[in-house]
MIVOTI-955924 format. One record per atom (N, C-alpha, C, O): residue number from 1; atom name; x, y, z. Coordinates in nm, 4 decimals, m for minus. Atoms other than C-alpha are relative to their C-alpha. Last residue first. Layout:
N
<r lumdo="NUM" nuse="CA" X="X" Y="Y" Z="Z"/>
...
***
This chain:
74
<r lumdo="74" nuse="N" X="m0.0089" Y="0.0462" Z="m0.1401"/>
<r lumdo="74" nuse="CA" X="m3.5125" Y="0.1749" Z="2.3038"/>
<r lumdo="74" nuse="C" X="m0.1138" Y="m0.0906" Z="0.0343"/>
<r lumdo="74" nuse="O" X="m0.1225" Y="m0.1387" Z="0.1472"/>
<r lumdo="73" nuse="N" X="0.1124" Y="m0.0471" Z="m0.0844"/>
<r lumdo="73" nuse="CA" X="m3.4871" Y="0.2022" Z="1.9281"/>
<r lumdo="73" nuse="C" X="0.0143" Y="m0.0557" Z="0.1411"/>
<r lumdo="73" nuse="O" X="0.0686" Y="m0.1642" Z="0.1615"/>
<r lumdo="72" nuse="N" X="0.0678" Y="0.1113" Z="m0.0654"/>
<r lumdo="72" nuse="CA" X="m3.1362" Y="0.1422" Z="1.7891"/>
<r lumdo="72" nuse="C" X="m0.1152" Y="0.0546" Z="0.0836"/>
<r lumdo="72" nuse="O" X="m0.0926" Y="0.1344" Z="0.1745"/>
<r lumdo="71" nuse="N" X="0.0895" Y="m0.0465" Z="m0.1042"/>
<r lumdo="71" nuse="CA" X="m2.9932" Y="0.3840" Z="1.5406"/>
<r lumdo="71" nuse="C" X="m0.0753" Y="m0.1189" Z="0.0555"/>
<r lumdo="71" nuse="O" X="m0.1322" Y="m0.1983" Z="m0.0194"/>
<r lumdo="70" nuse="N" X="0.1263" Y="0.0736" Z="m0.0082"/>
<r lumdo="70" nuse="CA" X="m2.7029" Y="0.2423" Z="1.3480"/>
<r lumdo="70" nuse="C" X="m0.0805" Y="0.0500" Z="0.1192"/>
<r lumdo="70" nuse="O" X="m0.0351" Y="0.0475" Z="0.2337"/>
<r lumdo="69" nuse="N" X="0.0376" Y="0.0077" Z="m0.1412"/>
<r lumdo="69" nuse="CA" X="m2.4355" Y="0.4877" Z="1.2625"/>
<r lumdo="69" nuse="C" X="m0.1348" Y="m0.0683" Z="0.0037"/>
<r lumdo="69" nuse="O" X="m0.2302" Y="m0.0248" Z="m0.0609"/>
<r lumdo="68" nuse="N" X="0.1218" Y="0.0720" Z="m0.0331"/>
<r lumdo="68" nuse="CA" X="m2.2653" Y="0.4491" Z="0.9266"/>
<r lumdo="68" nuse="C" X="m0.0195" Y="m0.0082" Z="0.1514"/>
<r lumdo="68" nuse="O" X="0.0639" Y="m0.0613" Z="0.2247"/>
<r lumdo="67" nuse="N" X="m0.0214" Y="0.1440" Z="m0.0028"/>
<r lumdo="67" nuse="CA" X="m2.0005" Y="0.7099" Z="0.8857"/>
<r lumdo="67" nuse="C" X="m0.1277" Y="m0.0665" Z="0.0489"/>
<r lumdo="67" nuse="O" X="m0.2081" Y="m0.0074" Z="0.1211"/>
<r lumdo="66" nuse="N" X="0.1221" Y="0.0711" Z="0.0356"/>
<r lumdo="66" nuse="CA" X="m2.1442" Y="1.0524" Z="0.8198"/>
<r lumdo="66" nuse="C" X="0.0237" Y="m0.1499" Z="m0.0119"/>
<r lumdo="66" nuse="O" X="m0.0450" Y="m0.2194" Z="m0.0867"/>
<r lumdo="65" nuse="N" X="0.1157" Y="m0.0816" Z="m0.0334"/>
<r lumdo="65" nuse="CA" X="m1.8862" Y="1.2650" Z="0.9970"/>
<r lumdo="65" nuse="C" X="m0.1302" Y="m0.0721" Z="m0.0289"/>
<r lumdo="65" nuse="O" X="m0.2244" Y="m0.0649" Z="0.0501"/>
<r lumdo="64" nuse="N" X="0.0619" Y="0.0337" Z="m0.1272"/>
<r lumdo="64" nuse="CA" X="m1.6255" Y="0.9898" Z="0.9977"/>
<r lumdo="64" nuse="C" X="m0.1256" Y="0.0783" Z="0.0300"/>
<r lumdo="64" nuse="O" X="m0.2064" Y="0.0346" Z="0.1119"/>
<r lumdo="63" nuse="N" X="0.0138" Y="0.1434" Z="m0.0273"/>
<r lumdo="63" nuse="CA" X="m1.4063" Y="1.1351" Z="0.7279"/>
<r lumdo="63" nuse="C" X="m0.0644" Y="m0.0185" Z="0.1363"/>
<r lumdo="63" nuse="O" X="m0.0303" Y="0.0501" Z="0.2326"/>
<r lumdo="62" nuse="N" X="m0.1128" Y="0.0623" Z="m0.0714"/>
<r lumdo="62" nuse="CA" X="m1.4714" Y="1.5057" Z="0.6799"/>
<r lumdo="62" nuse="C" X="m0.0263" Y="m0.1472" Z="0.0251"/>
<r lumdo="62" nuse="O" X="m0.1403" Y="m0.1875" Z="0.0481"/>
<r lumdo="61" nuse="N" X="0.0171" Y="m0.0181" Z="m0.1441"/>
<r lumdo="61" nuse="CA" X="m1.7395" Y="1.5814" Z="0.4217"/>
<r lumdo="61" nuse="C" X="0.1188" Y="m0.0636" Z="0.0685"/>
<r lumdo="61" nuse="O" X="0.1778" Y="m0.1578" Z="0.0155"/>
<r lumdo="60" nuse="N" X="m0.1074" Y="0.0346" Z="m0.0933"/>
<r lumdo="60" nuse="CA" X="m1.7099" Y="1.6260" Z="0.0466"/>
<r lumdo="60" nuse="C" X="m0.0408" Y="0.0308" Z="0.1430"/>
<r lumdo="60" nuse="O" X="m0.0963" Y="0.1367" Z="0.1720"/>
<r lumdo="59" nuse="N" X="0.0420" Y="0.1045" Z="m0.0926"/>
<r lumdo="59" nuse="CA" X="m2.0369" Y="1.6288" Z="m0.1490"/>
<r lumdo="59" nuse="C" X="0.1032" Y="m0.0355" Z="0.1051"/>
<r lumdo="59" nuse="O" X="0.0791" Y="m0.1228" Z="0.1885"/>
<r lumdo="58" nuse="N" X="0.1291" Y="m0.0332" Z="m0.0603"/>
<r lumdo="58" nuse="CA" X="m1.9934" Y="1.9598" Z="m0.3299"/>
<r lumdo="58" nuse="C" X="m0.0417" Y="m0.1020" Z="0.1057"/>
<r lumdo="58" nuse="O" X="m0.1101" Y="m0.0672" Z="0.2019"/>
<r lumdo="57" nuse="N" X="m0.0060" Y="m0.1185" Z="m0.0857"/>
<r lumdo="57" nuse="CA" X="m1.6206" Y="1.9107" Z="m0.3933"/>
<r lumdo="57" nuse="C" X="m0.1313" Y="0.0311" Z="0.0716"/>
<r lumdo="57" nuse="O" X="m0.1301" Y="0.0688" Z="0.1888"/>
<r lumdo="56" nuse="N" X="0.1390" Y="m0.0367" Z="m0.0309"/>
<r lumdo="56" nuse="CA" X="m1.6527" Y="1.5510" Z="m0.5178"/>
<r lumdo="56" nuse="C" X="m0.0030" Y="0.1218" Z="0.0922"/>
<r lumdo="56" nuse="O" X="m0.0316" Y="0.1081" Z="0.2112"/>
<r lumdo="55" nuse="N" X="0.0939" Y="0.0938" Z="0.0635"/>
<r lumdo="55" nuse="CA" X="m1.3383" Y="1.4078" Z="m0.6825"/>
<r lumdo="55" nuse="C" X="m0.1455" Y="0.0412" Z="0.0217"/>
<r lumdo="55" nuse="O" X="m0.2303" Y="0.0137" Z="m0.0632"/>
<r lumdo="54" nuse="N" X="0.0002" Y="m0.0270" Z="0.1442"/>
<r lumdo="54" nuse="CA" X="m1.1292" Y="1.7148" Z="m0.5913"/>
<r lumdo="54" nuse="C" X="m0.1025" Y="m0.0885" Z="m0.0710"/>
<r lumdo="54" nuse="O" X="m0.1692" Y="m0.0436" Z="m0.1642"/>
<r lumdo="53" nuse="N" X="0.0697" Y="m0.1269" Z="0.0209"/>
<r lumdo="53" nuse="CA" X="m1.2266" Y="1.6760" Z="m0.2238"/>
<r lumdo="53" nuse="C" X="m0.0109" Y="0.0306" Z="m0.1496"/>
<r lumdo="53" nuse="O" X="m0.1171" Y="0.0709" Z="m0.1971"/>
<r lumdo="52" nuse="N" X="0.1431" Y="0.0222" Z="m0.0261"/>
<r lumdo="52" nuse="CA" X="m1.1315" Y="1.3072" Z="m0.2203"/>
<r lumdo="52" nuse="C" X="m0.0793" Y="0.1275" Z="m0.0241"/>
<r lumdo="52" nuse="O" X="m0.1888" Y="0.1225" Z="m0.0800"/>
<r lumdo="51" nuse="N" X="0.0548" Y="0.0774" Z="0.1125"/>
<r lumdo="51" nuse="CA" X="m0.7982" Y="1.3899" Z="m0.3876"/>
<r lumdo="51" nuse="C" X="m0.1487" Y="m0.0273" Z="0.0180"/>
<r lumdo="51" nuse="O" X="m0.2254" Y="m0.0187" Z="m0.0778"/>
<r lumdo="50" nuse="N" X="0.0141" Y="m0.0941" Z="0.1115"/>
<r lumdo="50" nuse="CA" X="m0.7300" Y="1.6606" Z="m0.1270"/>
<r lumdo="50" nuse="C" X="m0.0586" Y="m0.0717" Z="m0.1217"/>
<r lumdo="50" nuse="O" X="m0.1442" Y="m0.0164" Z="m0.1907"/>
<r lumdo="49" nuse="N" X="0.1113" Y="m0.0893" Z="m0.0330"/>
<r lumdo="49" nuse="CA" X="m0.7991" Y="1.4129" Z="0.1539"/>
<r lumdo="49" nuse="C" X="m0.0244" Y="0.1004" Z="m0.1123"/>
<r lumdo="49" nuse="O" X="m0.1391" Y="0.1291" Z="m0.1465"/>
<r lumdo="48" nuse="N" X="0.1254" Y="0.0739" Z="0.0199"/>
<r lumdo="48" nuse="CA" X="m0.5762" Y="1.1502" Z="m0.0137"/>
<r lumdo="48" nuse="C" X="m0.1218" Y="0.0860" Z="0.0329"/>
<r lumdo="48" nuse="O" X="m0.2250" Y="0.0739" Z="m0.0332"/>
<r lumdo="47" nuse="N" X="0.0331" Y="m0.0017" Z="0.1416"/>
<r lumdo="47" nuse="CA" X="m0.2904" Y="1.4015" Z="m0.0402"/>
<r lumdo="47" nuse="C" X="m0.1330" Y="m0.0714" Z="m0.0272"/>
<r lumdo="47" nuse="O" X="m0.2091" Y="m0.0296" Z="m0.1143"/>
<r lumdo="46" nuse="N" X="m0.0137" Y="0.1354" Z="0.0538"/>
<r lumdo="46" nuse="CA" X="m0.2928" Y="1.4463" Z="0.3354"/>
<r lumdo="46" nuse="C" X="m0.0457" Y="0.0065" Z="m0.1455"/>
<r lumdo="46" nuse="O" X="m0.1530" Y="0.0588" Z="m0.1756"/>
<r lumdo="45" nuse="N" X="0.1223" Y="0.0790" Z="0.0103"/>
<r lumdo="45" nuse="CA" X="m0.2633" Y="1.8196" Z="0.3888"/>
<r lumdo="45" nuse="C" X="0.0354" Y="m0.1410" Z="m0.0433"/>
<r lumdo="45" nuse="O" X="0.1329" Y="m0.1615" Z="m0.1156"/>
<r lumdo="44" nuse="N" X="0.0211" Y="0.0703" Z="0.1252"/>
<r lumdo="44" nuse="CA" X="0.0206" Y="2.0431" Z="0.4997"/>
<r lumdo="44" nuse="C" X="m0.1303" Y="m0.0761" Z="0.0055"/>
<r lumdo="44" nuse="O" X="m0.2013" Y="m0.0720" Z="0.1060"/>
<r lumdo="43" nuse="N" X="0.1207" Y="0.0809" Z="0.0061"/>
<r lumdo="43" nuse="CA" X="0.1310" Y="2.2806" Z="0.7712"/>
<r lumdo="43" nuse="C" X="m0.0066" Y="m0.0672" Z="m0.1363"/>
<r lumdo="43" nuse="O" X="0.0630" Y="m0.0276" Z="m0.2298"/>
<r lumdo="42" nuse="N" X="0.0475" Y="0.0551" Z="0.1265"/>
<r lumdo="42" nuse="CA" X="0.4591" Y="2.4365" Z="0.8686"/>
<r lumdo="42" nuse="C" X="m0.1276" Y="m0.0809" Z="0.0140"/>
<r lumdo="42" nuse="O" X="m0.1525" Y="m0.1456" Z="0.1158"/>
<r lumdo="41" nuse="N" X="0.0547" Y="m0.1058" Z="0.0855"/>
<r lumdo="41" nuse="CA" X="0.5850" Y="2.6732" Z="1.1372"/>
<r lumdo="41" nuse="C" X="m0.0600" Y="m0.0518" Z="m0.1305"/>
<r lumdo="41" nuse="O" X="m0.0893" Y="0.0272" Z="m0.2202"/>
<r lumdo="40" nuse="N" X="0.0311" Y="m0.1190" Z="m0.0803"/>
<r lumdo="40" nuse="CA" X="0.6640" Y="2.4435" Z="1.4305"/>
<r lumdo="40" nuse="C" X="m0.0676" Y="0.1082" Z="m0.0844"/>
<r lumdo="40" nuse="O" X="m0.1584" Y="0.1763" Z="m0.0367"/>
<r lumdo="39" nuse="N" X="m0.1196" Y="m0.0502" Z="m0.0670"/>
<r lumdo="39" nuse="CA" X="0.6415" Y="2.1378" Z="1.2060"/>
<r lumdo="39" nuse="C" X="m0.0417" Y="0.1240" Z="0.0784"/>
<r lumdo="39" nuse="O" X="m0.1590" Y="0.1614" Z="0.0787"/>
<r lumdo="38" nuse="N" X="m0.1087" Y="0.0945" Z="0.0294"/>
<r lumdo="38" nuse="CA" X="0.3832" Y="1.9176" Z="1.0336"/>
<r lumdo="38" nuse="C" X="0.1332" Y="0.0454" Z="0.0577"/>
<r lumdo="38" nuse="O" X="0.2298" Y="m0.0309" Z="0.0593"/>
<r lumdo="37" nuse="N" X="m0.1232" Y="m0.0663" Z="m0.0418"/>
<r lumdo="37" nuse="CA" X="0.0630" Y="2.0780" Z="1.1641"/>
<r lumdo="37" nuse="C" X="0.1126" Y="m0.1012" Z="m0.0183"/>
<r lumdo="37" nuse="O" X="0.1102" Y="m0.2090" Z="0.0411"/>
<r lumdo="36" nuse="N" X="m0.0684" Y="0.0652" Z="m0.1112"/>
<r lumdo="36" nuse="CA" X="m0.2135" Y="1.9233" Z="0.9602"/>
<r lumdo="36" nuse="C" X="0.1211" Y="0.0832" Z="0.0362"/>
<r lumdo="36" nuse="O" X="0.1846" Y="0.1422" Z="m0.0513"/>
<r lumdo="35" nuse="N" X="m0.1417" Y="0.0277" Z="0.0110"/>
<r lumdo="35" nuse="CA" X="m0.4515" Y="2.1171" Z="0.7359"/>
<r lumdo="35" nuse="C" X="0.0537" Y="m0.0649" Z="0.1276"/>
<r lumdo="35" nuse="O" X="m0.0074" Y="m0.0573" Z="0.2342"/>
<r lumdo="34" nuse="N" X="m0.0844" Y="m0.0839" Z="m0.0858"/>
<r lumdo="34" nuse="CA" X="m0.8271" Y="2.0885" Z="0.7452"/>
<r lumdo="34" nuse="C" X="0.1457" Y="m0.0401" Z="m0.0168"/>
<r lumdo="34" nuse="O" X="0.1768" Y="m0.1556" Z="m0.0458"/>
<r lumdo="33" nuse="N" X="m0.0833" Y="0.0675" Z="m0.1004"/>
<r lumdo="33" nuse="CA" X="m1.0025" Y="1.9251" Z="0.4508"/>
<r lumdo="33" nuse="C" X="0.0862" Y="0.0992" Z="0.0797"/>
<r lumdo="33" nuse="O" X="0.1460" Y="0.1907" Z="0.0231"/>
<r lumdo="32" nuse="N" X="m0.1292" Y="0.0299" Z="0.0605"/>
<r lumdo="32" nuse="CA" X="m1.2581" Y="2.1516" Z="0.2807"/>
<r lumdo="32" nuse="C" X="0.0863" Y="m0.0647" Z="0.1077"/>
<r lumdo="32" nuse="O" X="0.0751" Y="m0.0292" Z="0.2250"/>
<r lumdo="31" nuse="N" X="0.0230" Y="0.0553" Z="0.1335"/>
<r lumdo="31" nuse="CA" X="m1.6290" Y="2.2079" Z="0.3467"/>
<r lumdo="31" nuse="C" X="0.1289" Y="m0.0266" Z="m0.0765"/>
<r lumdo="31" nuse="O" X="0.1264" Y="m0.0471" Z="m0.1978"/>
<r lumdo="30" nuse="N" X="0.0059" Y="0.1453" Z="m0.0077"/>
<r lumdo="30" nuse="CA" X="m1.6098" Y="2.2571" Z="0.7236"/>
<r lumdo="30" nuse="C" X="m0.0225" Y="m0.0670" Z="m0.1342"/>
<r lumdo="30" nuse="O" X="m0.0630" Y="m0.1832" Z="m0.1399"/>
<r lumdo="29" nuse="N" X="0.1383" Y="0.0446" Z="0.0229"/>
<r lumdo="29" nuse="CA" X="m1.6995" Y="2.6253" Z="0.7025"/>
<r lumdo="29" nuse="C" X="m0.0160" Y="m0.1508" Z="0.0150"/>
<r lumdo="29" nuse="O" X="m0.1278" Y="m0.2009" Z="0.0279"/>
<r lumdo="28" nuse="N" X="0.0804" Y="m0.0526" Z="m0.1107"/>
<r lumdo="28" nuse="CA" X="m1.3649" Y="2.7247" Z="0.8592"/>
<r lumdo="28" nuse="C" X="m0.1462" Y="m0.0433" Z="m0.0105"/>
<r lumdo="28" nuse="O" X="m0.2122" Y="m0.0658" Z="0.0909"/>
<r lumdo="27" nuse="N" X="m0.0394" Y="0.0770" Z="m0.1187"/>
<r lumdo="27" nuse="CA" X="m1.1837" Y="2.4971" Z="0.6121"/>
<r lumdo="27" nuse="C" X="m0.0851" Y="0.0438" Z="0.1189"/>
<r lumdo="27" nuse="O" X="m0.1357" Y="m0.0399" Z="0.1936"/>
<r lumdo="26" nuse="N" X="0.0666" Y="0.1298" Z="0.0084"/>
<r lumdo="26" nuse="CA" X="m1.3869" Y="2.6563" Z="0.3297"/>
<r lumdo="26" nuse="C" X="0.0388" Y="m0.0900" Z="0.1182"/>
<r lumdo="26" nuse="O" X="m0.0446" Y="m0.1659" Z="0.1675"/>
<r lumdo="25" nuse="N" X="0.1420" Y="m0.0227" Z="m0.0294"/>
<r lumdo="25" nuse="CA" X="m1.2743" Y="3.0026" Z="0.4380"/>
<r lumdo="25" nuse="C" X="m0.0754" Y="m0.1329" Z="0.0000"/>
<r lumdo="25" nuse="O" X="m0.1576" Y="m0.1590" Z="0.0878"/>
<r lumdo="24" nuse="N" X="0.0138" Y="m0.0191" Z="m0.1446"/>
<r lumdo="24" nuse="CA" X="m0.9116" Y="2.8823" Z="0.4537"/>
<r lumdo="24" nuse="C" X="m0.1441" Y="0.0303" Z="0.0408"/>
<r lumdo="24" nuse="O" X="m0.1858" Y="m0.0073" Z="0.1503"/>
<r lumdo="23" nuse="N" X="m0.0321" Y="0.1249" Z="m0.0698"/>
<r lumdo="23" nuse="CA" X="m0.9294" Y="2.7400" Z="0.1016"/>
<r lumdo="23" nuse="C" X="m0.0213" Y="0.0165" Z="0.1501"/>
<r lumdo="23" nuse="O" X="m0.0855" Y="m0.0675" Z="0.2131"/>
<r lumdo="22" nuse="N" X="0.1139" Y="0.0904" Z="0.0163"/>
<r lumdo="22" nuse="CA" X="m1.1074" Y="3.0490" Z="m0.0325"/>
<r lumdo="22" nuse="C" X="0.0246" Y="m0.1321" Z="0.0727"/>
<r lumdo="22" nuse="O" X="m0.0664" Y="m0.1859" Z="0.1358"/>
<r lumdo="21" nuse="N" X="0.1074" Y="m0.0456" Z="m0.0890"/>
<r lumdo="21" nuse="CA" X="m0.8402" Y="3.2787" Z="0.1134"/>
<r lumdo="21" nuse="C" X="m0.1228" Y="m0.0904" Z="m0.0100"/>
<r lumdo="21" nuse="O" X="m0.1894" Y="m0.1154" Z="0.0905"/>
<r lumdo="20" nuse="N" X="m0.0366" Y="0.0250" Z="m0.1392"/>
<r lumdo="20" nuse="CA" X="m0.5604" Y="3.0752" Z="m0.0478"/>
<r lumdo="20" nuse="C" X="m0.1147" Y="0.0402" Z="0.0942"/>
<r lumdo="20" nuse="O" X="m0.1496" Y="m0.0349" Z="0.1852"/>
<r lumdo="19" nuse="N" X="m0.0929" Y="m0.0966" Z="m0.0569"/>
<r lumdo="19" nuse="CA" X="m0.7317" Y="3.0836" Z="m0.3855"/>
<r lumdo="19" nuse="C" X="0.0282" Y="m0.0387" Z="0.1449"/>
<r lumdo="19" nuse="O" X="m0.0453" Y="m0.1167" Z="0.2054"/>
<r lumdo="18" nuse="N" X="0.0570" Y="m0.0951" Z="m0.0956"/>
<r lumdo="18" nuse="CA" X="m0.8873" Y="2.7734" Z="m0.5386"/>
<r lumdo="18" nuse="C" X="0.1067" Y="0.0993" Z="0.0444"/>
<r lumdo="18" nuse="O" X="0.2263" Y="0.0728" Z="0.0320"/>
<r lumdo="17" nuse="N" X="0.0386" Y="m0.1210" Z="0.0716"/>
<r lumdo="17" nuse="CA" X="m0.7678" Y="2.5985" Z="m0.8541"/>
<r lumdo="17" nuse="C" X="m0.0628" Y="0.1048" Z="0.0903"/>
<r lumdo="17" nuse="O" X="m0.1110" Y="0.2075" Z="0.0424"/>
<r lumdo="16" nuse="N" X="0.1421" Y="m0.0318" Z="m0.0161"/>
<r lumdo="16" nuse="CA" X="m0.7764" Y="2.2692" Z="m0.6663"/>
<r lumdo="16" nuse="C" X="m0.0460" Y="0.1176" Z="m0.0836"/>
<r lumdo="16" nuse="O" X="m0.1636" Y="0.1271" Z="m0.1186"/>
<r lumdo="15" nuse="N" X="0.0860" Y="0.1163" Z="0.0273"/>
<r lumdo="15" nuse="CA" X="m0.4456" Y="2.1087" Z="m0.7744"/>
<r lumdo="15" nuse="C" X="m0.1483" Y="0.0366" Z="0.0027"/>
<r lumdo="15" nuse="O" X="m0.2264" Y="m0.0180" Z="m0.0753"/>
<r lumdo="14" nuse="N" X="m0.0054" Y="0.0366" Z="0.1421"/>
<r lumdo="14" nuse="CA" X="m0.2515" Y="2.4364" Z="m0.8046"/>
<r lumdo="14" nuse="C" X="m0.0934" Y="m0.1156" Z="m0.0329"/>
<r lumdo="14" nuse="O" X="m0.1524" Y="m0.1177" Z="m0.1409"/>
<r lumdo="13" nuse="N" X="0.0498" Y="m0.1102" Z="0.0830"/>
<r lumdo="13" nuse="CA" X="m0.3623" Y="2.5721" Z="m0.4673"/>
<r lumdo="13" nuse="C" X="m0.0034" Y="m0.0392" Z="m0.1475"/>
<r lumdo="13" nuse="O" X="m0.1025" Y="m0.0154" Z="m0.2165"/>
<r lumdo="12" nuse="N" X="0.1460" Y="m0.0012" Z="m0.0164"/>
<r lumdo="12" nuse="CA" X="m0.3136" Y="2.2357" Z="m0.2947"/>
<r lumdo="12" nuse="C" X="m0.0613" Y="0.1100" Z="m0.0865"/>
<r lumdo="12" nuse="O" X="m0.1646" Y="0.0885" Z="m0.1498"/>
<r lumdo="11" nuse="N" X="0.0537" Y="0.1133" Z="0.0758"/>
<r lumdo="11" nuse="CA" X="0.0400" Y="2.2107" Z="m0.4360"/>
<r lumdo="11" nuse="C" X="m0.1521" Y="m0.0022" Z="0.0066"/>
<r lumdo="11" nuse="O" X="m0.2185" Y="m0.0272" Z="m0.0940"/>
<r lumdo="10" nuse="N" X="m0.0240" Y="m0.0288" Z="0.1415"/>
<r lumdo="10" nuse="CA" X="0.1331" Y="2.5586" Z="m0.3114"/>
<r lumdo="10" nuse="C" X="m0.0576" Y="m0.1100" Z="m0.0895"/>
<r lumdo="10" nuse="O" X="m0.1173" Y="m0.0815" Z="m0.1933"/>
<r lumdo="9" nuse="N" X="0.0996" Y="m0.0927" Z="0.0529"/>
<r lumdo="9" nuse="CA" X="m0.0295" Y="2.4830" Z="0.0252"/>
<r lumdo="9" nuse="C" X="0.0175" Y="0.0267" Z="m0.1495"/>
<r lumdo="9" nuse="O" X="m0.0812" Y="0.0288" Z="m0.2230"/>
<r lumdo="8" nuse="N" X="m0.0010" Y="m0.1346" Z="m0.0554"/>
<r lumdo="8" nuse="CA" X="0.1891" Y="2.1812" Z="0.0997"/>
<r lumdo="8" nuse="C" X="m0.0996" Y="0.0888" Z="m0.0739"/>
<r lumdo="8" nuse="O" X="m0.1570" Y="0.0491" Z="m0.1753"/>
<r lumdo="7" nuse="N" X="m0.0207" Y="m0.1028" Z="0.1015"/>
<r lumdo="7" nuse="CA" X="0.1243" Y="1.8148" Z="0.0293"/>
<r lumdo="7" nuse="C" X="m0.0142" Y="0.1370" Z="0.0655"/>
<r lumdo="7" nuse="O" X="m0.0930" Y="0.1558" Z="0.1582"/>
<r lumdo="6" nuse="N" X="0.0441" Y="m0.1292" Z="m0.0506"/>
<r lumdo="6" nuse="CA" X="0.1719" Y="1.5305" Z="0.2775"/>
<r lumdo="6" nuse="C" X="0.0318" Y="0.1025" Z="m0.1088"/>
<r lumdo="6" nuse="O" X="0.1448" Y="0.1096" Z="m0.1572"/>
<r lumdo="5" nuse="N" X="m0.0927" Y="m0.1124" Z="m0.0043"/>
<r lumdo="5" nuse="CA" X="0.1953" Y="1.1923" Z="0.1099"/>
<r lumdo="5" nuse="C" X="m0.0643" Y="0.1220" Z="0.0656"/>
<r lumdo="5" nuse="O" X="m0.1865" Y="0.1359" Z="0.0691"/>
<r lumdo="4" nuse="N" X="0.0694" Y="m0.1248" Z="0.0300"/>
<r lumdo="4" nuse="CA" X="m0.0217" Y="0.8921" Z="0.2000"/>
<r lumdo="4" nuse="C" X="0.0977" Y="0.1169" Z="0.0151"/>
<r lumdo="4" nuse="O" X="0.1480" Y="0.1421" Z="0.1246"/>
<r lumdo="3" nuse="N" X="0.0115" Y="m0.0914" Z="m0.1131"/>
<r lumdo="3" nuse="CA" X="0.2000" Y="0.5822" Z="0.1912"/>
<r lumdo="3" nuse="C" X="m0.0665" Y="0.1303" Z="m0.0449"/>
<r lumdo="3" nuse="O" X="m0.0395" Y="0.1795" Z="m0.1545"/>
<r lumdo="2" nuse="N" X="m0.0777" Y="m0.1223" Z="0.0130"/>
<r lumdo="2" nuse="CA" X="0.1310" Y="0.3431" Z="m0.0933"/>
<r lumdo="2" nuse="C" X="m0.0252" Y="0.0911" Z="0.1190"/>
<r lumdo="2" nuse="O" X="m0.1392" Y="0.1089" Z="0.1618"/>
<r lumdo="1" nuse="N" X="0.0847" Y="m0.1184" Z="0.0000"/>
<r lumdo="1" nuse="CA" X="0.0000" Y="0.0000" Z="0.0000"/>
<r lumdo="1" nuse="C" X="0.0888" Y="0.1241" Z="0.0000"/>
<r lumdo="1" nuse="O" X="0.1879" Y="0.1304" Z="0.0727"/>
***
């Protein structure tokens, strides 16, 4: 299995076509993957999260948010 790379902002900007301000606004709205802290002054994104967003920008949600939850009546 291929290891998930960390990509920096410059790569995310070119891959998505979004502006820096739009990316950070969408992160705040919860409609774009949040960045990871990779060093004292650096951040990046898992490449797989960016690929998932590119594949379905309108339907993208953070992993786990809508994972299958079975409701059990009491």
